[in-house]
N, C-alpha and C positions, 0 to 999 in steps of 0.2 A: 179434278178436271183434266181431260186429255188436252195436251198442248200440241197444236198442229205444226208448230215451228221447231219441234224437237229434231227433225231431220233437215239437213241442209240440201242444197241442190245436188251435190255429189252423192249424198246418201240416196236421194230419190233416183238418181241415175242407176245406182247399184241395185236398188230394188227392182227397177224396170228391167235391168239386165237379167236378174235372177228369175223374174217372171217368164222371160223367154227361155232361159236355159238354167233351171234350178241346180243341176248337177255339173255345170261347167266348172272347169278348174279355175283357180285364181288367175293363172296366166291368160286363159282365154277371156275371162271377164276384164282383165286389165287391158288386153289388146283391143277389145271392143270399145272400152270406155276412154282409151287414151291416157291411162294412168299407169303407174308402175305397179308391179305385182306386190311389192311390199306395202304400198299405200292401200291397195284393195284389200289385202290380207288384214291389215290393221283396222281398216274401216269396218270390215265384216265382223271381225272379232269384237270390236267395241259395241256394235249394235246387238250382238248376241249377249255380251256380258251385261249390257244395260237392260236386257229382257225386252227389247223392242222387236227383234226380228228372229225368226227361225225358219229354216227350210224343213218342212215335214213331208210325209208321204200320205197323200189322199187315197185311202183304200177303197177299191171298188166294192159296192154293196155285196155282191155275190161271194166275195172272198172273206167277208167279215160276218155275215149273218144269213139266215134263211130268207127273210122277207125284206121289204123296202122300209125306209124311214117313215115317220109320221110327223106332221105338224100338230102341235098342241097349243091351244090358247087357254089361258087360265084366268079366271076372275077371282079376286081375293076379297076377303072381308076388309072393311075400312081400317087403315093403319097397319096392315100386315104385308104389304107388297115386298119390302126388303127381306123380311123373315121367310116368306114363301119362296122367293127367288133364290135365296141362299140355300134353302133346304133342297129345292129341285136341282140346283147345280151340283149337289152331292150324289145324285143318282148316276150310277155307272152307265146307264143307257142314254143319258142326256148328252147329246152332241153339242147343242147350242142352247144357252139360257140367257134371256135378256128381260130386263124390266122395260115395259112399253106403255105408251098411251094410245088410245084409240080403240081398236077392236077388243083388246084385253089388257090386263094389268101385267101379265107375264106371258112371254112366248117362249116355247122350247121346241127343239127338234129332237126326237128320240129314235133310237135304232137298237132294237133288242136282237140278240144273237139267236133267239128261239121264238118261233111264231106263237107257241103256246104261252110263253111268259108275257107276250105283248098284251094279251087280254088282261092279265092280272095287273100289269103296269098301268094300263089306261083306266081300268074300272075300279081298282082298289088302291094301289099304292100312291098314285098321284092325287086322287080325290081325298085320300085320308091324311095328306100333309096338313098340319095345323095351319088354319088361316085360309085354306082353299074353299071358295064358295061355289065354284062351278068350273067345268072344263068342256072343251070342244076339240075334237081331233079329226084330222083328215089324212088319208093314206096317200103317200106319194106313188103314183103309177109310173111316171117316167120323168127323168130330169133332162132338160134340154141344154142347160149349161150349169157349170159349177164354178166354185171359186178359183180353181186352177186356170180358168180361161180369162179371168178379168185382168186387164192390163192398164198400166200407166203408159200413156202415149208420149214418151219423151225421147225415144231413140229413132235415128234415121234408118233408112233401108239398109245401108251398108253395115251399120252396127248390128241390126237384127240378123242379117245374113251371116255375119261372123259368128254370132252366138248360136245360130241354128245349125251351123256346121261343126259345133263342138264335138270332139271325139266321143264323149260319153252320152251324147244326145241319142235317144231312142224314140222312134215314132210309134205310139201305141196303136194297136189295132182298133178298128171301129167296133168290133164285137169283143168286149173284154171276156177273159176266161178262156173258154174253149176246151178245157180239160180239167180234171180234178186237181185240186191243190194239195200237194204232198206236205208231209210234216216239216221237212227242211224248208220248203217254200214258205210255210206259215211262220216259221221262226225268222226267216229273212224279212217277210212282210212286216212283222212286229218291229224289227229294228228300223226298217225304212219309214214306218209310220212315225217313229220318234225323231229320226234324223234322215231326211231325204237326201243328204249329201254324203252319207256314210260310204266309205270305199269298200271294195271287196276285201282288201287286206284287213281293215278294221273289223268288218262283219265276220270274216273267217276266224279271227282270233277270239271273238266273243262266242261264236257258235262251235268252235272246235273243228272247223272244216278247212280244207285247203283253199288258198286264194283263188286258184283256177276254178274250183267247183263253185265257190261263192260268187265269183264273177259271172259264171254261166247262169246261176240261179237269179241273180239280180237282173241281168239282161233279159232273161225270159219273162220275169215278173213285169218289168217295165214295158217290154214289147207287147205283152198280152193285155196291158192296161189294167192289171190287177192293182197296181199302185201308180199314182201320178204325182211326182214330186211337185211341191208348190211352196211359194213364199207365204209365210204366215206373219202378218203385221196388221194392226188395227187400221181400218180405212181412215179414221180421223187423223192419224199421224201422217197420212199421205195427203191431207188437205180435203178429205171427204168427210165432213163433220156431221152429215145428216144421213142416217141409215133407216130404211123403212122396209116393212113387209106388207105388200099389197096383195090382197085376196080378191080375185076377179071372178064374177059370174058371167059365163059366156055361153051362147047358144051352141049346141053340140057340133054343128057343122063348121063352126069357126074356131073351135078350140085349138086345133093343131096349128093353124095359120097364125093365130094371135100369139101363141106360145113361141113359135119360131121367130116372129118379128120382135117380141120382147127379148128373146135370148140374144139377138143381135144388137140390142141397144147398149151404148157405152156404160150405162149405169148398172147393168145386170151382173150381179155376183152369183145369183142362183135363180133359176126359173124351172118350175116343175108343173106337170099336169097332175091333178089330184082327184081323188074320189071323196066327195063330201058335199057340203052346201055350196062350195065354190068350185071353180073349174081349174084355175091356174093361180099359182103363187109366184109373185115376182119380188125377190129380195134385191133391193137396189141401194146404191150409195150415190150421194149428191154433194156438191160443194156447199150449197146453201139452199135456202127456201125458194129463192127465185128459180134456181135450176130445176128444182122438183116441180114447181108450178108449171114451168115450160113443158116438162115431161107429161104431166097430167093433161094439160090443155092443148098442147101442140102435137105431141107424139102419141099419146095414148088415146085421146078422144076420137081420132079418125078411124081407129081400127074397128072392123065390122064385128057385130055380134055381142059386144060387151053391154050387159044390161045393168050391172051394179059392180061397185068395188068398195072394199073396206081397207083403210090404211092404219097400220100400227107403226108408230114412230119409236125407234129404239132410244130409250133414255139412258140405259146403262147396260153394258155387256158384261156378264159374269163368267160365261164359258163359251168358247168357240172351238169347234173341232176337238172336243174333249180336253181342252187346255183352259185352265182357270185364268181369269184376267183381273187385274186391279188397276183401274184408271188407265186402261189402254196397254199396260205392260203385262207380261206373263207373270202369274203369281208364283 
């Protein structure tokens, strides 16, 4: 079981600070939080050593693959949920794999680097996994918010301003990409995906490039939005023990407006417009069932054009952003 009290108040403040400025130096984090640099450094190292927290790089779809991701819902034969989920979590294309209740037994998000292989993945490889009884997939057309935008609201305006002015902070462009990604950039992107706080000196040593060249590559990649550094930690450890994937059917004229409204909701970790039997997917996190009930009856119900919704409750997360999980910690 995931224990929500693993992190204390100071840990949560550090997570909140890293959400604002994932690449900020320890000195900047310490200044914003009113702690010493040594305390922040020790605290950050402890959370990393305990496999609770990592700062990773969220790679823009166009920099990683030809097409967009897909949501896949899997129905399993009785008694085979765990076996199927474990097998699906081994797929290199599987970004997220979770055991769920509701719409399906297992939910996964997949992203193949090649459009041609996506058909094989969806029609042959996933359905042929032992224990799979049926599958349903939907193509992501556009994401309105992703996990790097979700925040713990613990810091005051002064703290946020201090972090936002961090020397290494780079504002991504609204239109990621803009030009072809070169081979050296791809190598830097691969390092940033694993460690969103890697320095130019560290990356340069690994890649055999000068520090100045690596620094320019990192800054260009971040500014173009090809990689967005983010804190990776299970929501349950932050006090959000209920995670759901809600599939909504919406009249065409209201899809964009509803998706934008959902993207602004505090619960939203991921909201996308999709092509399939549903129109919008809202992946949200809540502190408890009452909070989710308020969302469904008070926040969601008044939105125009919604004709149906299906809710999948996450029972166990096996893989998130290509990183395996065990009881909320990195495997």
